[in-house]
N, C-alpha and C positions, 0 to 999 in steps of 0.2 A: 630313815635312820638316824641314831645319832654319836656322834664321834667324839671324841675327847683328845687333843692330843698337848703332850707334854713334851718339850726338846725335838721338835719335828718327827716323835712319834707318836704316831696312830693306838690309843691304847684297845686292849683283843678284849671283849669278854670275858674270856678263858682268863683273865687275867685276875678274878676273882677265885678260883679254883689253883693257883697258885700253891704248892706245898700243901694240898688236900689230896690225900691216899682214898682214893674212886674205889668200889668195891670190885670185884672181877666179875664179868658176864652181864654187865648191864653198859648199857649205850647211851653217856651223857652229853647233852645238847642245853644249849640256853635261847629260851624263846621269851621274847617280850621283858629278860631282865631275870626270867625264872630258869633255875635250874630244873630239866626235866631228867629224870633219870627213866630207863624202858630197857627191858629186858628183851635180848633179841628172838624173836618169832625162829620156828624152824622153818617156815618158807624164805623167810630173809637171809637166814642163815644157807640155805641150800641153794637158792638165786647167787648169790657171792660167791659162792663156791663154784657154780657152774662158770657167770660171768666172767671173776676177775682174772682166772688166768688165761681165758682166751682175748681178753685186752691185752693182758701184761706179756701175751706172746709175738701178740701184732704190733704193739710196739719195738718190741727188740731193739732197747734203749732210746728209744728218741722218743722221750717222755715216762713217764712213771704212774703207775696204777695205785692208789692209796685205798684203803677201807677202813673205816669209821676211823679217822685219822682228824685231830682238832685241824682246823682251816682258819686262821683269820680274816674276818670280813673288818670291813671299814666301821663297826659298830659297836658299844660299849653293851648294848642291849641283845646281840646275837652272835651265838656262837656255835654252829653247826659241823658235825663231823659225819658227811656223806657216806652211804654204804658202798659208792664207790667213787672216786672222783680222777678223772684224769687230767694230772701236770703236764703242761706245755716243756717241748725240749727244751731244757737251758734254763727252765725256771729255776728264780735262786730262793733258798729260806733266808724269812728277815730274822733280824736279833733274837727271836725268842726259838729261833732253829724252828718255823713252819713257815708254813708256805701260805701264803695270802691267795685271796679272791682273784685277783687277776691273773693268778697263773695255771688256772683251770680251764681248761677245753672243753671239759664233757660234766656232768653230776648225774648220778644213776642214783637213785633213792625207790627202795622196794617198802610201797604203803603197806600195813599191817591197819586194826580195826582202831590200835591206840593210836597213830602217826598220822590216820586217816585227814585230819582237818590241817596238821600241821605242814604238809606234802604238797596234798592239792592247794593248799593257800599263801602260809605265812613262805614256806621254802620259793615256792613259785614264784611269788614279789618279788624276794629276796635274792635269787639266784638273777632274774632277769632286772632289775634295778641295776644290780653289781655286771653284769654283761656276761655273763655266764654264755657261751655261743650256745650251750646244747644243754637241755634239762628233759633226762628219760624220766620218767613215772612207770614203777614197773608193778605191776597191780594182780598179785594173785587170786584175787577175788573174783576178778572178772577175764584174769587170764591174757591179758594186753599189756604192751608197752605203748604208752604215748610219749613220742620223739616233739620235744616245743625247742623250737630256733625261734632263728631271728630276735633277740631281746628287744624290748625297747625301753627309753627314760621314763617311761611311763609304770615301768615295774609286770609290763607284760608280754608276752610272747607272739610273735605276728604270723608265726607258723605252727601247725599241731599235725602228726601223723599216728596215727595208732594202727597196730601193728598187732597179729592176734599172734601168741606163743605158737613154736611150729615152724612161724616164720623165720626169716634175719633179720634180726636189727642191728640194722647201721647206722654207725654214726660218722659224719664227714666233718672231719677234723682238719685242722689246718695243712693244707698240702698233702693229707692221705686220709686215707679209709679205713675204720674198724668193722667187722663183720660179726657178730655176737650170734651164736647158734642158740636160738632159747626151746629147742627141743627137749632138753631136761629138765626145763624151768618148773616147779611144783604145778601142778593146774586144780583147782579147785573145780568140784562134780558140781555144784551148785551154778 
């Protein structure tokens, strides 16, 4: 991770997009300093519509769930807007009005063919290195959710559990547990 600091403020990868009007309907992220725009897939949309409200209801004001919202990571080369991010209770926005990586309790990403390498490799390493406690990869192509926990400084997670769609996705957050029903997630026939 490369960071730049000016007057005590770490620059965000998102700074390059300040003042830029981005097209609607596209997800924008920054990987290795490259701006990547991808349309949201129908499967991704279906999962977010199913999971987001379940998480929000269970948080009941003790934290916040965001979808496709810019998060400031400690790097000028990496800017991610997770499919779903669970923000810790009491977390505050920075001077840019955004939450930072250390405010996140969990990140859920829905894999598509175009984001597969990024979700399974680059985001996995970045989220672990930033000590995001839980990283869930939801994969409609094989009907599974893989929960990664116990991040290490090596940019890996020590624990991994895979659950099939139809079983409950349990997110053990700090002092509470969120249960996401996966029966309504889109399933691959293959």
